[in-house]
C-alpha positions in Angstrom: 89.7 84.1 0.9 89.2 80.4 1.7 85.7 78.9 1.4 84.5 76.6 4.2 82.7 73.5 2.9 80.0 71.5 4.5 79.1 67.9 3.6 75.4 67.2 2.8 74.0 63.6 2.2 71.4 63.8 -0.6 70.8 60.1 -1.2 71.3 56.8 0.5 70.8 53.4 -1.2 71.5 49.7 -0.7 75.1 48.4 -0.6 76.5 48.7 -4.1 79.7 49.3 -6.1 78.8 52.7 -7.6 81.4 53.4 -10.3 80.0 56.3 -12.3 79.1 59.9 -11.4 78.3 62.7 -13.8 76.7 66.2 -13.6 74.5 67.8 -16.2 71.2 69.6 -16.7 69.0 66.7 -18.1 65.6 68.4 -17.9 66.9 71.8 -19.1 65.5 73.7 -16.0 68.8 75.4 -15.2 69.5 73.1 -12.2 72.0 70.3 -12.7 71.1 66.6 -12.1 73.5 63.9 -10.9 73.9 60.6 -12.8 75.1 57.6 -10.8 75.9 54.1 -12.2 76.4 50.9 -10.3 77.8 47.5 -11.4 77.2 45.2 -8.4 75.2 43.6 -6.9 72.6 44.9 -9.4 73.8 47.0 -12.3 71.7 50.2 -12.7 71.8 53.8 -13.8 69.8 56.5 -12.2 69.8 60.3 -11.7 69.0 62.5 -8.8 66.9 65.6 -9.5 66.6 68.5 -7.1 63.1 69.3 -5.9 61.9 72.8 -5.1 62.2 72.1 -1.4 65.9 71.2 -1.8 65.6 67.5 -1.5 66.6 65.1 -4.3 64.5 62.5 -6.1 65.8 59.3 -7.7 64.8 58.5 -11.3 65.8 55.3 -13.1 67.6 55.5 -16.4 68.2 51.8 -17.1 68.8 48.6 -15.2 68.9 46.1 -18.1 72.6 46.0 -18.9 75.2 43.6 -17.4 77.9 45.9 -16.1 79.3 49.4 -16.3 82.7 51.1 -15.6 83.9 54.5 -14.3 84.0 57.3 -16.7 81.1 58.3 -18.9 80.1 61.5 -20.7 76.9 63.6 -20.8 76.6 65.1 -24.3 73.9 65.8 -26.9 74.6 63.0 -29.4 71.4 63.1 -31.4 71.2 66.9 -31.8 67.8 67.3 -30.1 69.0 69.7 -27.5 69.2 67.5 -24.4 72.0 65.5 -22.9 72.5 61.9 -23.7 74.7 59.5 -21.8 77.7 57.6 -23.1 79.6 54.9 -21.0 81.4 51.6 -21.3 81.6 48.2 -19.6 84.2 47.2 -17.1 86.5 44.1 -17.0 83.5 41.8 -17.5 82.3 43.3 -20.8 83.4 44.7 -24.2 80.5 47.0 -25.2 80.4 50.8 -25.5 76.9 52.2 -25.0 74.9 55.4 -25.4 71.6 56.1 -23.8 69.1 58.4 -25.5 67.5 60.9 -23.2 63.7 61.0 -23.8 61.7 64.2 -24.0 60.7 63.4 -20.4 63.9 62.3 -18.7 62.0 60.7 -15.9 61.0 57.9 -18.3 63.3 55.0 -19.0 66.1 55.9 -21.5 66.8 53.9 -24.7 70.2 52.1 -24.6 72.1 51.5 -27.9 75.4 49.8 -28.7 78.1 52.1 -30.2 80.5 49.2 -30.8 81.8 46.0 -29.5 85.4 46.6 -28.5 88.3 44.1 -29.4 88.6 43.3 -25.7 87.0 44.1 -22.3 86.9 47.3 -20.3 86.5 50.9 -21.2 87.5 53.1 -18.3 87.0 56.7 -19.5 85.5 58.3 -22.6 85.6 61.8 -23.9 83.8 63.9 -26.6 85.2 67.0 -28.4 85.8 68.3 -31.9 89.4 67.5 -32.3 89.7 67.4 -36.1 88.1 70.8 -36.6 85.2 69.7 -38.8 82.6 71.3 -36.5 81.2 67.9 -35.3 82.0 66.0 -32.1 84.0 62.8 -32.0 84.2 60.2 -29.2 87.5 59.0 -27.8 87.6 56.0 -25.6 90.0 53.7 -23.9 89.8 50.0 -24.3 92.2 48.7 -21.6 91.8 45.1 -22.5 93.2 45.6 -26.0 95.7 48.2 -24.9 94.2 50.7 -27.4 93.0 54.2 -27.4 90.1 54.6 -30.0 88.4 57.4 -31.8 85.1 57.5 -33.7 83.1 60.4 -35.2 79.5 60.7 -34.1 77.5 59.6 -37.2 74.7 61.6 -38.8 72.3 59.1 -37.3 73.8 57.9 -33.9 70.9 55.4 -33.6 72.8 53.2 -36.1 74.6 50.3 -34.5 77.5 49.8 -34.5 78.9 53.2 -35.4 81.0 53.3 -38.5 84.5 54.6 -38.5 85.9 53.3 -35.2 89.7 53.4 -35.5 92.7 53.4 -33.2 94.4 56.6 -32.1 97.3 54.5 -30.6 97.9 50.9 -29.8 100.1 49.1 -27.2 99.2 51.6 -24.5 96.8 50.8 -21.6 96.2 53.9 -19.4 93.3 55.9 -18.2 92.2 59.6 -18.1 91.1 61.8 -21.0 91.0 65.6 -21.5 91.7 68.2 -24.2 93.4 71.5 -24.4 95.5 73.6 -26.7 98.7 72.0 -25.5 101.1 73.4 -28.1 99.8 76.9 -28.4 98.6 76.6 -32.1 95.1 77.6 -31.3 93.7 74.1 -31.8 92.8 71.5 -29.1 94.9 68.4 -28.7 93.9 65.2 -27.0 95.4 64.4 -23.5 95.2 60.7 -22.7 97.0 59.2 -19.8 100.6 60.3 -19.8 100.7 61.5 -23.4 99.2 64.2 -25.6 98.1 63.5 -29.2 98.1 65.9 -32.1 95.5 65.1 -34.8 97.0 65.0 -38.3 95.4 64.6 -41.7 94.0 61.4 -42.9 93.0 60.2 -39.4 96.6 59.9 -38.2 97.9 61.0 -34.8 101.2 62.2 -33.4 102.0 61.1 -29.9 104.1 63.0 -27.3 104.8 61.6 -23.9 104.8 64.3 -21.2 105.1 62.1 -18.1 106.4 58.6 -17.2 106.2 56.2 -14.4 102.6 56.9 -13.2 99.8 54.4 -12.9 96.0 54.7 -13.6 96.2 58.5 -14.3 93.3 60.8 -13.8 94.0 64.1 -15.8 92.7 67.6 -16.1 94.3 70.5 -17.9 94.0 74.3 -17.6 96.2 77.4 -17.1 96.4 77.8 -13.3 99.1 80.4 -13.1 97.9 82.6 -15.9 101.0 82.5 -18.0 99.1 81.5 -21.1 100.4 77.9 -21.2 98.4 74.8 -20.3 99.3 72.8 -17.2 98.3 69.2 -16.6 97.3 67.7 -13.3 97.8 64.0 -13.0 96.6 61.8 -10.1 97.2 58.1 -9.6 93.6 57.2 -9.1 93.8 53.5 -8.6 97.2 53.2 -7.1 96.2 50.3 -4.8 95.1 48.2 -7.8 98.6 48.6 -9.1 100.2 47.4 -5.9 101.2 50.8 -4.6 100.3 51.9 -1.1 99.7 55.5 -2.0 98.9 57.5 -5.1 100.8 60.7 -6.2 99.3 64.0 -7.3 101.5 66.1 -9.6 101.3 69.3 -11.6 103.1 69.2 -14.9 104.3 72.3 -16.9 105.7 72.3 -20.4 109.4 73.3 -20.7 111.0 74.9 -23.7 110.1 71.8 -25.7 106.4 71.1 -25.3 106.9 67.8 -27.1 109.3 66.4 -24.5 108.8 65.4 -20.9 107.2 68.2 -18.8 108.5 69.7 -15.6 107.0 68.0 -12.5 105.8 69.5 -9.2 104.7 67.0 -6.6 101.6 68.3 -4.8 101.1 65.2 -2.7 102.6 61.7 -2.6 100.6 59.9 0.1 97.0 59.8 -1.2 94.7 56.9 -0.9 93.6 56.3 -4.5 93.0 60.0 -5.6 90.4 59.0 -8.3 88.7 62.4 -8.4 90.1 65.5 -10.0 88.1 68.5 -11.2 88.8 72.2 -12.1 86.5 75.0 -11.0 86.6 78.4 -9.4 85.8 77.5 -5.8 86.7 80.8 -4.1 85.1 83.1 -6.7 88.2 85.0 -7.6 87.9 84.3 -11.3 90.8 81.9 -11.5 90.7 78.1 -11.9 91.2 76.0 -8.7 91.6 72.2 -8.3 89.6 69.6 -6.4 91.2 66.2 -5.5 89.3 63.5 -3.7 90.7 60.3 -2.1 88.6 57.1 -2.3 90.3 55.3 0.5 91.1 51.6 0.0 88.5 49.6 -1.9 88.3 47.0 0.8 87.7 49.7 3.5 91.0 49.1 5.3 92.4 52.6 5.3 95.9 53.4 6.8 94.6 57.0 7.3 91.2 58.7 6.9 90.6 59.6 3.3 90.3 63.4 2.6 88.7 65.8 0.2 91.0 68.7 -0.9 90.9 71.9 -2.9 94.0 73.6 -4.2 93.4 77.3 -4.7 95.3 79.3 -7.3 97.6 81.7 -5.6 99.9 83.2 -8.2 102.2 80.4 -9.3 101.2 78.2 -6.4 98.4 75.8 -5.7 97.5 76.2 -2.1 96.2 73.0 -0.4 93.1 73.1 1.8 91.5 70.0 3.3 87.7 70.5 3.2 86.6 67.2 4.7 88.2 64.1 6.2 87.0 60.6 7.0 84.8 59.9 4.0 86.1 58.9 0.5 84.8 60.1 -2.8 85.0 58.4 -6.2 84.5 60.2 -9.5 83.7 63.4 -7.7 82.6 66.3 -10.0 82.3 70.0 -9.7 78.7 71.2 -9.5 77.0 74.6 -9.2 74.0 74.8 -6.8 72.2 78.1 -6.0 75.2 80.1 -7.3 77.7 78.2 -5.2 80.4 76.0 -6.7 80.9 72.7 -4.8 81.6 69.0 -5.3 79.3 66.0 -5.7 80.6 62.5 -5.2 79.9 59.1 -3.8 82.2 56.6 -2.0 83.3 53.4 -3.6 83.6 50.2 -1.6 83.7 46.6 -2.7 80.4 44.9 -1.8 82.4 41.8 -0.7 84.6 43.3 2.0 84.9 42.6 5.7 84.8 46.1 7.1 81.6 47.4 8.8 79.5 49.3 6.2 77.8 52.4 7.4 74.9 54.0 5.4 77.2 56.9 4.3 79.3 54.5 2.3 76.3 53.9 0.0 75.3 57.5 -0.2 75.7 60.5 -2.6 77.2 63.6 -1.0 77.5 67.3 -1.8 80.2 69.5 -0.5 79.0 73.1 -0.7 80.8 76.3 0.5 79.1 77.9 3.5 81.1 81.1 4.0 84.4 82.7 3.3 87.1 83.2 5.8 
């Protein structure tokens, strides 16, 4: 059964470079909200909350910071039961922030500095308990210093800066973060870019490269084929910024040696900056499926119309289905609305381009399944 998706525009704003998009239940009413962050021309963070009539209302989180980058995490950092926001600055800044969600999330949130990084840009952050102590840690990239960092959430996260920031690995500048039990030992490992990292005692890490030759990787990990071993999806999200005309989408499976290079299956090799990857059960058969979204070119000059795709798990295969064409999506996320699993995303377009800008370029969109065929 293949779900048929329909695109819904739920918000339209002024021209902006919207870089961040996250999904989470901020007000704890059982309905997810959508967090969106912009860096130009006016940096701001807001979220969209669904009203009872099905329309969406904008609420400001913060507009007092200088810049922000793609990535971000919604996680309860202060232990009060609601979701806080964590994100970093782009190539213009060197700060990593978190925003404390107030009891009433429609009020302005409190922004705090986690740390000042050695250099600029943090594209992607991640939270998980990787050392098994029962408490979350934050992992984040600092591309300017070519370093992957790790820091435990302190007892009082309101302290600034956070103590204990230390490198996982240096002399590597990639993107993309996830975690999974990669080696089958029953414990999660960190997946970062084209490598996975095993935590060792004393704050040390062991690095294993599973793929080579890809740029600006977006990564997700799950067991698609049901054989009990983790597979990794890697998409070259910002291929154009790395002087490549197209980005590749690949599925990687471990061979006999999980610590070596993994076996590669090319799912697509002519994508226009596939910056969105997400895993969810889109057809309701109980198995994980894959969503992949093309941005298109940041300047709006697209050699072909960008498309939104789902890949349905079909035994050992991932079966491709184009669900929409003609509109790009950046940082698209899986979302559940009224019992239906769909996608939310927003286009990304530079504000200083020379291509006609329609309102849909500066909108937030939902792709929801309508029926099954």
